[in-house]
N, C-alpha and C positions, 0 to 999 in steps of 0.2 A: 336291458334291452339289447339285441344282437341283431347285427347286419352282416350277412353272407357268412354266419356262424361265429363271428367275433363280435367282442363287447363294443358298444358305441364309443363308450368312454376310452378304450384302449385304442380304438380307430383315430379318434381325436388328438390322443395324445402322439399317435405316430404322425399325425398329418403337423401339429405343432412342432414337433423335433425335427420334422423334414424342413420347416421353414427356417429353423435356427441353424441347422447344418449347412442348408442350401446356400445362406447368407454367407458363411465361413467359407465355402468352397468356392462360390465365386469370387469372393474378394481376395482369398488366398492361393486358391489353386490347391488346397489340400483342406483336411478336417473330418472326411467321412469316415476312415479307418479309425481315427482318434475316438470316435464317439459311439459309432452305431454298434460294431462288435462287441466291445465292453459292456455297453447297455444293455444287449440282447442277452447275454451271457449270465449277468446280474439277474436278468428277468427270468431266468431258469431254461431259455431256450437250449438245445443240443449244439455242441460245438460247430458242427459242419453245417447246421442251419444258419447260426450266428454270422459265420464268416462268408457263406455263400450269398445270403440275404445282403449282409453288409457291402459286399462286392457288387452284387446286382444294382443296389441302391447307388453306390458310388460310379459307376457306369452311366447309370441313367442320367443323374445330377451333372456329370461331366458333360454329358451331351448338351444338355440345356444351358449350361454356363458358358460352354464352348461357342454354341452359336451366338450368344449374347455378346462375347468378347470379339467374334468375329464381325458382328454389326460395327462393332466400335472401332475395327481395324487394328484388333491386338493379339492377331494369331500369325506366327511366322510359319508358313506349312513347310516351308524349306528346312528351316531350324528344325521343326517337329520332327519331321522324317529323318534327318540326320540323327537327333538324339534317341529316336526309337530304336534305330540301328544299333548305335553304340551301347543303348542301355541294355537292349536285347541280350548282347553278348557278354556285358557284364553281369546281368542276371544270373545267365547259365554258370559262369565261372564261379560266382558266389554261392550259389546252389552247391556247387560241387565242393567248395571248400567247408561250408556249413556241416554237410554229410561227413566230410573228414573229420571235422571238430565232434560232432555226433559219436562218431567210433572210438575217438578219444574220450568221450565223456565229460568235455569241456564246453560243449556247444550253450546249453542254457545259460551258465555264468557269463559267457564272452557275450551274448546277444544282449542280456539284460544290462549289463554293464556298459557296453558299447551304445546302447539305445538312449541310456540315460544320459552319458557323456556327450552324445551328438545332440540331443535336442537342447541340452543345458548349455552346450558350448556354442551352437549355431544361435539359439535365442539369447546368449548375453553378448555375443558378437554383434547380432543384427541391432539390437536395442542400443547398446553402448553406441555403435556407430551413428545410427540414427540421431541419438540425443546430443552427440557432440558434434554432428554435422560432419563427420568424417567421409570422404569419397562417396559419391553415388548419389548426386542430386538431379539424376536425368529427369528431362520434361517427361510429361505423360503423352506429348503427341508422339504416337508412333510413325507417323508419316515424315517427321522430321528428317531431312536430309543429313544433317550433320550436327554434332555436339560438342564442345568445348571438351579437349581432353582431359583438362582438370577435372570435369564433372564426374570421369569414370572412376570407379574403384582402383585403387592402385594394383591389385591382382590382375583386373581386367586389362589394365594397361600394359602390365607385363607380357600377358598372354597375347595381346595383339601386336605386341612388338616383335614377335617372332613369325615374319613373314614365311612362312613355308609355304609354297604353291600346293594344291590351288587355293587361291584365297576365296572367301564367300563374303557376299555382301547381304546383310540382315536389316530388317526392320529398325528403324529408329538410327539409320545412318552409320551401323557397325560393320565393320570389315574384318574378319577373323580368319586364321586358317583351318582348313576343313580338319585337318589333323587335331588341332586343338579343340575343336567342338567334339570330334568323337572320342579324345581322350578324357574330357570332362563327362561325357555320357557314359563311357566305359566305367570311369571311377564312380559316378552316381549309381549306376546299375549295379556294380558290384557291392556297395553298401546295402543295397535294396535287396539284392539276391541273399547276402549273409543276415540282415535283420528279418527277411521275411515281411517287409512292409511295401506299401505301394510307392513311397520314396517322393511324395509331394514336398515334404518338408526339407528335404536334399536338394530336388532338382530346381525349385522357384530361386532359392537362394544362389546355387549355382549357375542359374541361367544370368542372373545379374551381377554376381560379384565375381563370376569367373569368366563369363563369355562378354558381359557388358552390355547386354540389352536393356531397355527400360524397363522397370519393374511391372507396370501394366502387361506389356509383351509377354514378360517372364511368366506372370500368370497365366495369361490365355494360353500359350504354347505349352506350358505345362500340362493344363488343362485338355490339350489337344492329345498329348500324349495318354492321358489316363483313359482317354476315348477308347483306344487300341488294347492297352494292359487290362482294364476293366472288362470290356468287352469279350476279350478271350477267356479271361477268368470265370466272368459268369456264365458263358456259354458251356465251359467245362463242368462245371458245378451243376447247370441245370439239368447237364445230361445224366447226372447221377440223382436227380430229384430232390437236391437239397436246397433249391430256392423256393422261400416261402412266399406266395404273392401276397398273402393277407398282410404281411409287413412291409413288403416293397412298396406296392402300390400307394396305399396311404401316405408313406414316407415321400415318395416321388409327387404326389398331389401337392405336398406343402413345398417342397425344394423347388419345385417348377416356379413358384414364386421368388422364394428366397435365393435361388441362385440367380436369378436375372437381376434382382435387386443388390445384391454382393457385386456382381459383374459391373453394373452401371455405376456404383460407388467407386471403383477404381479411376474413374475417369472425372470424380469431384473431389475425394478427398485427398488431402496433401501427400506427396510421397513419402516423405519421413514418417509421417502418421502411420501409412500403411506398415511401415518396415517395424515401428514401434510396437503396433498391435500384434504383428506377426511374431516378433520377438517375444513379448509376454505371453503370447500363447503357447510358445515351445517351451519357455522357463516353467509355466505352469504344467504343461504336458510332461516335463522331466521328473517334476514331484509326484505327480500322478502315477507315473509309471515305478519310480523309486518305492512309493508307498505300497502299490501293489505286489513289487517284488519282495519288500519285506514281509508283507502279510504272506505269500507264499512259503518264504524261509521260516517264518516262526508259526506257521499253521493258524493265522488267524485270518478266517475269512471276511470279518468285519471291515478290514483294511480294503478288499477289494470293493466294497461298496463306498468307503470313504474314499477311495482313488476314482472311482465314478463320479462322486459327488463333486471333486474337485475339477476334474475334467469338462462336466456339465456346467459348474458354475462358471468356469473358466471361459467356457464358449458363449453362455448368456453374458457375461461382462463384456466379453470384446465384441459381440455382436451388436449389444446395445451401445457400444462406444463408436462403432463403425455408423449405426443408424442417426445417432446425435452429431457426429461429425458432419456426415453428409447433410442433415437438413441446415447445419450451422453456415457451411459453405455454401448451399442453395440460397440463403437468406442473405449472405453476404454479397454473392453476385447480383442478387436482386437489388439491394441497396444501392450497389455500384452503378446498376445501369441508369444512364442519364434519362431524365424523364422528358417527353416531347413539349414544345412551347407550344402555349395556347395560341 
């Protein structure tokens, strides 16, 4: 049975996939590029269609998730605009550097090795930090006027100690130099430009560990940035006719629910749990990318499928953990609410 020229079973699969990715996107501020593009490539879609449709989906999902984070007061627009400016400059420099390495014939090796090391390194650091309780137990309350300095990650404390005017006041009671924000933004943009990725897995921890904003605000502000980068990329690809709406529309239908659920969960789930889930997702992502690169090196296409299964399996596992943690926290809050006297 077909609907709009597409098998109903395929449409149903895309909707379900959209719920899964939307939940991850709303909860972490990343996840779309990890899953959609590799999945479409394995399913046999042309590379340009897979990349363009994945980007269009990421754009749509980021809009949905950003609106939910805005409702929760978890988007710092001032920080977002500054990060966009610095990131854009960094991406351009990174793009130039990547072309230079392509001319030298070392681009593929550099990107593959750096990508795996970054995913694995950031994942291991975030997971270890959360499990050991090291620096960064900032409150979920984005409106809080001030936080104990000891709650900030040590790197963020160091960066905030450089009071180079003008100083910027951010959500969560954070005050940091404009130049430090632009420097962090440029560095994350540089990595994004070199690796050819959206950079959510770089920006979100950078906003928390380097700038010092609370994790929910880091997620919401990261998504706000993705609205712009994803929107521009989607428009350019759409002009070339590469965006396939039979892929994007059902994915967005599912993610409309998943993204709002994931965004709402950031206000419920314990912050250290968010960091553990994020770290585990990156570690498994590093393994998946390494498997895919090994498959390309030894010319074993089956490893591409194994890589995709690892990523999808990790996404399903982490999404399930997020839902279970949210339900557990809601039940705990319900039991802790005092019952009115008769």
